[in-house]
Residue frames as qw, qx, qy, qz and C-alpha x, y, z in Angstrom:
[[0.676, -0.503, 0.536, -0.056, 29.63, 4.27, -128.35],
 [0.384, 0.542, -0.700, -0.262, 32.26, 2.26, -130.18],
 [0.970, -0.078, 0.046, -0.226, 31.92, -1.46, -130.59],
 [0.705, -0.426, 0.512, 0.244, 34.55, -4.14, -130.28],
 [0.750, 0.458, 0.373, 0.297, 34.65, -4.46, -134.11],
 [0.211, 0.959, -0.069, 0.176, 35.88, -0.90, -134.40],
 [0.430, -0.767, 0.476, 0.031, 38.73, -1.59, -131.99],
 [0.816, -0.034, 0.531, 0.225, 39.63, -4.82, -133.80],
 [0.606, 0.714, 0.217, 0.275, 39.71, -3.03, -137.18],
 [0.043, -0.963, 0.239, -0.115, 41.82, -0.27, -135.66],
 [0.627, -0.556, 0.536, 0.106, 44.29, -2.75, -134.13],
 [0.805, 0.220, 0.475, 0.279, 44.60, -4.78, -137.34],
 [0.420, 0.877, 0.082, 0.220, 45.11, -1.58, -139.35],
 [0.244, -0.890, 0.384, -0.032, 47.88, -0.45, -137.00],
 [0.744, -0.286, 0.577, 0.180, 49.56, -3.86, -137.16],
 [0.729, 0.524, 0.363, 0.249, 49.31, -3.87, -140.94],
 [0.213, 0.958, -0.104, 0.160, 50.80, -0.39, -141.23],
 [0.458, -0.739, 0.492, 0.034, 53.63, -1.32, -138.88],
 [0.811, -0.019, 0.546, 0.209, 54.38, -4.50, -140.80],
 [0.615, 0.714, 0.221, 0.252, 54.45, -2.71, -144.15],
 [0.006, -0.958, 0.260, -0.119, 56.71, 0.05, -142.81],
 [0.651, -0.520, 0.543, 0.103, 59.02, -2.56, -141.28],
 [0.811, 0.263, 0.455, 0.256, 59.24, -4.37, -144.62],
 [0.411, 0.884, 0.038, 0.221, 60.02, -1.12, -146.45],
 [0.262, -0.880, 0.393, -0.044, 62.77, -0.20, -143.96],
 [0.731, -0.299, 0.593, 0.159, 64.34, -3.66, -144.11],
 [0.264, 0.586, -0.510, -0.572, 64.05, -3.64, -147.89],
 [0.147, -0.014, 0.976, 0.159, 62.57, -7.07, -148.43],
 [0.324, -0.269, -0.620, -0.662, 59.35, -7.99, -150.19],
 [0.572, -0.345, 0.159, -0.727, 56.09, -7.80, -148.27],
 [0.060, -0.182, 0.955, -0.228, 55.81, -10.73, -145.88],
 [0.341, -0.330, -0.834, -0.282, 52.98, -13.25, -145.64],
 [0.200, -0.468, -0.631, 0.586, 52.07, -11.65, -142.29],
 [0.104, 0.325, -0.038, -0.939, 51.36, -8.35, -144.04],
 [0.325, -0.059, -0.693, -0.641, 49.27, -10.11, -146.67],
 [0.330, -0.402, -0.848, 0.103, 47.24, -11.95, -144.00],
 [0.106, -0.465, -0.420, 0.772, 46.72, -8.72, -142.06],
 [0.180, 0.185, -0.310, -0.915, 45.61, -6.93, -145.23],
 [0.371, -0.223, -0.802, -0.412, 43.09, -9.67, -146.05],
 [0.296, -0.460, -0.741, 0.389, 41.83, -9.63, -142.46],
 [0.022, -0.371, -0.161, 0.914, 41.52, -5.84, -142.54],
 [0.287, 0.031, -0.514, -0.808, 39.58, -5.91, -145.81],
 [0.375, -0.323, -0.860, -0.128, 37.31, -8.64, -144.46],
 [0.211, -0.477, -0.590, 0.616, 36.59, -6.66, -141.32],
 [0.089, 0.277, -0.085, -0.953, 35.91, -3.51, -143.34],
 [0.350, -0.108, -0.687, -0.628, 33.52, -5.29, -145.69],
 [0.359, -0.410, -0.829, 0.123, 31.71, -6.97, -142.79],
 [0.083, -0.364, -0.370, 0.850, 31.33, -3.59, -141.12],
 [0.275, 0.174, -0.265, -0.908, 29.55, -2.13, -144.13],
 [0.410, -0.172, -0.815, -0.371, 27.46, -5.25, -144.74],
 [0.353, -0.433, -0.765, 0.320, 26.30, -5.44, -141.12],
 [0.077, -0.301, -0.235, 0.921, 25.93, -1.69, -140.77],
 [0.383, 0.257, -0.180, -0.869, 23.60, -1.11, -143.73]]
């Protein structure tokens, strides 16, 4: 059974991917939103492994 953390990580990953692709298409440097999402995604991933093992 999946936990809410898995869904949150999945949603943040999708948002991050969408933001990065949008920035590439527009042709401007990566936005602060993408950086925040990346930091959040890394934090969620690290917390998953720390709490899991």
